[in-house]
C-alpha positions, 0 to 999 in steps of 0.5 A: 117858386112861391106860386102866388107871387110868381103868377101875380106878375104873370097875371098883371102882365096878362091883364094889363100889359102882357109885354114881357120881353124888353131890353135892359139888364136889371142890376138888383138881382138877389144872389145867394149861395151855399158853401161847399164841402171838401174838394172831390174832383175838379172844382165846379161853380154853377149859377142858376137864374130864377125869379120870385121863389122857386124853393130851391135853397135847401136843395142847393145845400143838399146837392153840394153835400152830394157833390163836394166839388160843386158850389151853386150860386143863385141869381134871383130876380124879384119878378119874372119881368126883371128876369126876362129883361136880364135873360134877353139882354145877356142872350143878345150880348152873347155872354152873361147868362147863368149856367141854368136859366129858369123859364116860365111856361107862358113865354118859353115858346119864344125861346123854342124859336131860338133853340140854337141858343140852348143846349139840347138836353138829349145830349145829356140823357133827356130822352131817358128821363122823358117818362118822368114828366107828364107828356104835355109838360115835356112837349112844352119845352120840345121843338118841332124837330124834337130838341128838348131845351128844358126840364119841367119844374112845377105846373098849374093844373086848374079846377073850379074854386067856389063859394059854398055859401053863395051856392046854397043861397042860389039853391045849387048843390054845395058838395064837391062831387055834385058841383063837379057834375055841374060843369062838364063844359063851358056852355054848362058853366055859363048856363049855371051862372045864369041860374045863379045870377037869377037867384043871387042878383047882387053877386057875380058868377066869376071875378073877371072876363079877362081871366075867364077868357084866359082859362078858355083860350088856353084850351084851344090847340090853335088860338092865334096861330096854326101849327105852321105859325101862320096867324089865324085871326078871323079864320079861327071860329073857335076864338070868336066863339070863346069871345062871344061866350065871354061877352054874353056873360058880361052882358048877363052880369056874370062878371064882377069886372075886377081887374086881376090883382087890382086893389078892388080885386083883392078886397072883393075876396072879403065880400060876396062879389063873385061865386066861382073862379078858374083855380090852379093849385097855386091860387088857393094860397092867394084866395086864402091870403086875400079872403082871410077869416071871412072866407075860411069855410066858405070857399071850396074846390071842385074836381072839375074844369069845364071842357076837360083839363087846363093849365095855368102856370109852371116853369122849366130849367134850361141850359144856355149854350153860353154855359162853359160847363153844360154837362154839369149844369144839365146834371143839376137841372135834372136833379132839381126837377126829379120827383124826389126834389119836386115833392120837397118843393111842393111841401115847402112852397106849394109848387105842384109837381109835374113828375108823375111819380110824385103823384104816388107819394103820400106827401102829395096825394094825401094833401088836404087844405083846411081853409077849403073845408079840408078839400083833398087838394092833392088828389084833386090837382093830380086828377086835373093834371092828368086831364090835360091832354093837349099843348096849345101851339103858340106862334112867334108873336103870341104874347103881343097878340094876346095882350091885344085881345085881353085889353079889348075884352077888358074894355068891353067888361068895363063898359068902355067899348061895344063888343063888336067894335072891340072885336074888330079893333082887336083883329086889326091890331093883332093882324098888325102885330103878327106882321101879316097885313098886306102892304103893312 
């Protein structure tokens, strides 16, 4: 995939509506296919449904060359939302799904609850392949019973991107190693932000309360649900602590109050509006595109993420039980997600590999980014990927509940509602969304 385009849709959904699952089948999916060579065994035609840009077009032709009896057709939706609409419609209808369906990390949990609709890839050797991936990547597509419904494609390990010039203006260190030492945890991140703000009052510390909340919330093993899918709400003190840290940051002027992917947010990269942001690897391209020549040499990347590791982004390839040729589909999904292919996709579109063997490849570990002062982004994001040690449990209504909290936090960030009123409103609305209110 091209990460910036794909995650743009995810962030818009997060910051604005977050309701991804809807009925209705889009009729404008782009289809592409490559011809196959001479027949060698029974003819096999495989379809793969993706969204935005996965960077697989060359790989399809390569696979067909290795398997002359196979023809691959891609059904590529323009956005993740269009893809999910098609997936939901065809899943409900019991027909129409592709042999391979791509799933984004932020909503595959919904389909873990419908695992009977997808092939358990252990039937086709998934147990023998598990060591390919980071353990938390495998866990994201594994049910509580151990069924594996997806092979991991890319990931979005997070670091901290920062403005060197604004750090210098505030008297803060500017080299990556010393910047990394500033942020062992979120308390330190906010504390340094207040120091920064006292020296550079016309700039904010980060771009958005909502995106900072998302980075912090994703580190909670249990945010809205217990591991037994019981809605927690007010019972979770860590959720309230996270909320309070963000709200205090807004009160102290640390947030630039910029809704993600809004015109104001995009334009702000060509100004001194904010100094840092939570930064998965795919976001580097977004920053460079938005900041242009103004930001070159000003932005850098520190090999750190407060509180340990964090991940924002990535996908899986699943095989629906609707497929008439699940074994062939599973073989293709396994091949597309193998380290060798993930390296090729990384070089083509920048999607960061989730396979550990890819991290030993010079094409990955030696990657530098000239725009970010030749930051060794290969090494940085390998380290960040390995630092992720947990998988957050997401319950059946996690997306709807997160929408409630992010919208409430946005109202606070924009000065439209008092924090205590927004928190209470979010609790009430999320309680209803989780269907746990007594008598409701």
